A tleap script that builds the chain and sets N, CA, C and O, in Angstrom:
source leaprc.protein.ff14SB
mol = sequence {
  NMET PRO LEU ARG LEU ARG VAL GLY ASP ALA
  ALA LEU SER PHE PHE SER THR VAL THR THR
  PHE GLY THR PRO VAL ASP ILE THR LEU ALA
  GLU LEU SER ILE VAL GLN LEU PHE ALA ALA
  ASP ALA THR THR ALA ALA ALA LEU GLN THR
  CLEU
}
set mol.1.N position { -6.177 6.821 6.076 }
set mol.1.CA position { -6.521 5.680 6.523 }
set mol.1.C position { -5.446 5.017 6.991 }
set mol.1.O position { -4.270 5.200 6.679 }
set mol.2.N position { -5.944 4.160 7.830 }
set mol.2.CA position { -5.042 3.414 8.848 }
set mol.2.C position { -4.562 2.156 8.008 }
set mol.2.O position { -5.292 1.722 7.118 }
set mol.3.N position { -3.758 1.770 8.191 }
set mol.3.CA position { -3.233 0.240 7.384 }
set mol.3.C position { -3.423 -0.793 9.005 }
set mol.3.O position { -2.962 -0.348 10.057 }
set mol.4.N position { -3.904 -1.696 8.970 }
set mol.4.CA position { -4.052 -2.706 9.895 }
set mol.4.C position { -3.566 -4.086 9.748 }
set mol.4.O position { -4.098 -4.855 8.948 }
set mol.5.N position { -2.718 -4.378 10.384 }
set mol.5.CA position { -2.164 -5.657 10.160 }
set mol.5.C position { -2.493 -6.667 11.242 }
set mol.5.O position { -2.689 -6.218 12.372 }
set mol.6.N position { -2.571 -7.843 11.061 }
set mol.6.CA position { -2.874 -9.340 12.119 }
set mol.6.C position { -1.659 -10.207 12.042 }
set mol.6.O position { -1.307 -10.884 11.076 }
set mol.7.N position { -0.985 -10.067 13.369 }
set mol.7.CA position { -0.049 -10.798 13.213 }
set mol.7.C position { 0.187 -11.617 14.536 }
set mol.7.O position { 0.572 -11.235 15.641 }
set mol.8.N position { -0.118 -12.703 14.135 }
set mol.8.CA position { -0.516 -13.581 15.352 }
set mol.8.C position { -2.024 -13.123 15.969 }
set mol.8.O position { -3.088 -13.087 15.350 }
set mol.9.N position { -1.822 -12.849 17.121 }
set mol.9.CA position { -2.918 -12.705 18.187 }
set mol.9.C position { -2.900 -11.123 18.085 }
set mol.9.O position { -4.012 -10.606 18.195 }
set mol.10.N position { -1.856 -10.290 17.898 }
set mol.10.CA position { -1.510 -8.819 17.921 }
set mol.10.C position { -2.062 -8.531 16.412 }
set mol.10.O position { -1.923 -9.246 15.421 }
set mol.11.N position { -2.782 -7.176 16.535 }
set mol.11.CA position { -3.708 -6.262 15.611 }
set mol.11.C position { -2.674 -5.070 15.611 }
set mol.11.O position { -2.741 -4.342 16.601 }
set mol.12.N position { -1.829 -4.790 14.761 }
set mol.12.CA position { -1.279 -3.466 14.424 }
set mol.12.C position { -1.469 -2.870 13.486 }
set mol.12.O position { -1.617 -3.255 12.327 }
set mol.13.N position { -1.487 -1.059 14.269 }
set mol.13.CA position { -2.094 -0.225 13.533 }
set mol.13.C position { -1.256 1.052 12.738 }
set mol.13.O position { -0.752 1.909 13.463 }
set mol.14.N position { -1.143 1.146 11.607 }
set mol.14.CA position { -0.261 2.041 11.111 }
set mol.14.C position { -0.964 3.269 10.175 }
set mol.14.O position { -1.890 3.057 9.393 }
set mol.15.N position { -0.249 4.789 10.443 }
set mol.15.CA position { -0.714 5.568 9.594 }
set mol.15.C position { 0.451 6.195 8.713 }
set mol.15.O position { 1.600 6.353 9.126 }
set mol.16.N position { 0.090 6.461 7.705 }
set mol.16.CA position { 1.455 6.701 6.533 }
set mol.16.C position { 1.571 8.288 6.340 }
set mol.16.O position { 0.963 9.089 7.050 }
set mol.17.N position { 2.423 8.638 5.297 }
set mol.17.CA position { 2.551 10.047 4.807 }
set mol.17.C position { 3.298 9.731 3.479 }
set mol.17.O position { 4.162 8.862 3.357 }
set mol.18.N position { 2.788 10.659 2.388 }
set mol.18.CA position { 3.583 10.304 1.246 }
set mol.18.C position { 3.880 11.514 0.785 }
set mol.18.O position { 3.012 12.314 0.433 }
set mol.19.N position { 5.600 11.834 0.735 }
set mol.19.CA position { 6.337 12.848 0.225 }
set mol.19.C position { 6.527 12.706 -1.294 }
set mol.19.O position { 7.067 11.681 -1.708 }
set mol.20.N position { 6.132 13.640 -2.143 }
set mol.20.CA position { 6.419 13.633 -3.672 }
set mol.20.C position { 7.436 14.547 -4.177 }
set mol.20.O position { 7.057 15.687 -3.908 }
set mol.21.N position { 8.451 14.566 -4.730 }
set mol.21.CA position { 9.374 15.722 -5.119 }
set mol.21.C position { 9.359 15.620 -6.628 }
set mol.21.O position { 9.114 14.679 -7.384 }
set mol.22.N position { 9.724 16.975 -6.847 }
set mol.22.CA position { 9.934 17.156 -8.496 }
set mol.22.C position { 8.712 18.088 -8.999 }
set mol.22.O position { 8.002 18.591 -8.129 }
set mol.23.N position { 8.449 18.330 -10.282 }
set mol.23.CA position { 7.685 18.933 -10.565 }
set mol.23.C position { 7.344 17.958 -12.316 }
set mol.23.O position { 7.952 17.147 -13.014 }
set mol.24.N position { 6.206 18.587 -12.345 }
set mol.24.CA position { 5.944 17.779 -13.991 }
set mol.24.C position { 6.563 18.264 -14.957 }
set mol.24.O position { 6.585 17.416 -15.849 }
set mol.25.N position { 7.147 19.302 -15.297 }
set mol.25.CA position { 8.374 18.973 -16.528 }
set mol.25.C position { 9.417 18.304 -16.069 }
set mol.25.O position { 10.267 18.052 -16.923 }
set mol.26.N position { 9.700 17.808 -14.621 }
set mol.26.CA position { 11.215 17.252 -14.524 }
set mol.26.C position { 10.762 16.153 -14.091 }
set mol.26.O position { 10.359 16.072 -12.930 }
set mol.27.N position { 10.735 14.773 -15.195 }
set mol.27.CA position { 10.445 13.582 -15.594 }
set mol.27.C position { 11.040 12.522 -14.312 }
set mol.27.O position { 10.363 11.631 -13.799 }
set mol.28.N position { 12.526 12.875 -13.932 }
set mol.28.CA position { 13.558 12.161 -12.986 }
set mol.28.C position { 12.765 12.259 -11.458 }
set mol.28.O position { 12.815 11.348 -10.632 }
set mol.29.N position { 11.957 13.669 -11.236 }
set mol.29.CA position { 11.687 13.880 -10.190 }
set mol.29.C position { 10.277 13.717 -10.059 }
set mol.29.O position { 9.738 13.452 -8.984 }
set mol.30.N position { 9.695 13.867 -11.098 }
set mol.30.CA position { 7.840 13.671 -10.810 }
set mol.30.C position { 7.810 12.185 -10.436 }
set mol.30.O position { 6.814 11.797 -9.825 }
set mol.31.N position { 8.579 11.486 -10.665 }
set mol.31.CA position { 8.211 9.893 -10.165 }
set mol.31.C position { 8.624 9.593 -8.525 }
set mol.31.O position { 8.189 8.694 -7.805 }
set mol.32.N position { 9.513 10.552 -8.226 }
set mol.32.CA position { 10.135 9.997 -7.093 }
set mol.32.C position { 9.232 10.451 -5.527 }
set mol.32.O position { 9.131 11.632 -5.197 }
set mol.33.N position { 8.734 9.501 -4.828 }
set mol.33.CA position { 7.920 9.482 -3.876 }
set mol.33.C position { 8.194 8.508 -2.803 }
set mol.33.O position { 8.234 7.289 -2.970 }
set mol.34.N position { 8.418 9.265 -1.454 }
set mol.34.CA position { 8.906 8.314 -0.589 }
set mol.34.C position { 7.735 8.143 0.600 }
set mol.34.O position { 7.433 9.104 1.308 }
set mol.35.N position { 7.032 6.673 0.767 }
set mol.35.CA position { 5.979 6.604 2.011 }
set mol.35.C position { 6.693 5.843 3.265 }
set mol.35.O position { 7.377 4.822 3.326 }
set mol.36.N position { 6.318 6.619 4.072 }
set mol.36.CA position { 6.731 6.489 5.531 }
set mol.36.C position { 5.405 6.084 6.575 }
set mol.36.O position { 4.513 6.819 7.000 }
set mol.37.N position { 5.628 4.730 6.790 }
set mol.37.CA position { 4.603 4.135 7.959 }
set mol.37.C position { 5.094 4.419 9.324 }
set mol.37.O position { 6.234 4.204 9.736 }
set mol.38.N position { 3.914 5.022 10.100 }
set mol.38.CA position { 4.171 5.177 11.693 }
set mol.38.C position { 3.436 4.462 12.893 }
set mol.38.O position { 2.281 4.884 12.942 }
set mol.39.N position { 3.611 3.824 13.568 }
set mol.39.CA position { 2.646 3.260 14.724 }
set mol.39.C position { 1.802 4.466 15.085 }
set mol.39.O position { 2.105 5.639 15.302 }
set mol.40.N position { 0.288 3.609 15.080 }
set mol.40.CA position { -0.844 4.468 15.467 }
set mol.40.C position { -0.832 4.487 16.827 }
set mol.40.O position { -0.979 5.549 17.431 }
set mol.41.N position { -0.649 3.276 17.482 }
set mol.41.CA position { -0.826 3.230 18.840 }
set mol.41.C position { -0.062 2.518 19.712 }
set mol.41.O position { 0.635 1.674 19.148 }
set mol.42.N position { 0.068 2.581 21.157 }
set mol.42.CA position { 1.247 2.255 21.829 }
set mol.42.C position { 1.658 0.940 21.416 }
set mol.42.O position { 2.818 0.585 21.201 }
set mol.43.N position { 0.391 0.096 21.302 }
set mol.43.CA position { 0.353 -1.260 21.245 }
set mol.43.C position { 1.520 -1.807 20.091 }
set mol.43.O position { 2.368 -2.677 20.288 }
set mol.44.N position { 1.263 -0.935 18.695 }
set mol.44.CA position { 2.080 -1.256 17.827 }
set mol.44.C position { 3.578 -0.485 18.052 }
set mol.44.O position { 4.590 -1.154 17.843 }
set mol.45.N position { 3.646 0.263 18.278 }
set mol.45.CA position { 4.920 0.595 18.941 }
set mol.45.C position { 5.759 0.090 19.734 }
set mol.45.O position { 6.967 0.257 19.569 }
set mol.46.N position { 5.193 -0.694 20.845 }
set mol.46.CA position { 5.837 -1.558 21.630 }
set mol.46.C position { 5.857 -3.151 20.746 }
set mol.46.O position { 6.680 -3.967 21.162 }
set mol.47.N position { 5.298 -3.412 20.000 }
set mol.47.CA position { 5.597 -4.694 19.232 }
set mol.47.C position { 6.898 -4.332 18.299 }
set mol.47.O position { 7.884 -5.063 18.211 }
set mol.48.N position { 6.752 -3.216 17.691 }
set mol.48.CA position { 7.712 -3.037 16.627 }
set mol.48.C position { 9.182 -2.614 17.558 }
set mol.48.O position { 10.220 -2.336 16.958 }
set mol.49.N position { 9.114 -2.610 18.924 }
set mol.49.CA position { 10.380 -2.186 19.684 }
set mol.49.C position { 11.293 -3.269 19.904 }
set mol.49.O position { 12.524 -3.267 19.875 }
set mol.50.N position { 10.277 -4.425 20.185 }
set mol.50.CA position { 10.922 -5.572 20.282 }
set mol.50.C position { 11.087 -6.552 19.105 }
set mol.50.O position { 11.359 -7.741 19.269 }
set mol.51.N position { 10.921 -6.031 18.035 }
set mol.51.CA position { 11.397 -6.962 16.779 }
set mol.51.C position { 12.955 -6.319 16.565 }
set mol.51.O position { 13.688 -6.759 15.679 }
savepdb mol mol.pdb
quit
């Protein structure tokens, strides 16, 4: 499911990935997750590069 944000007149669109580490028996790693957002289109990529 894409994440869409409206910033002024621009509509930015992202897609995400989630990586989870560890096993259920290791409580310290079971709660570690990394969420990454990537530009879903050229308009969003260009807007991020100008920032």
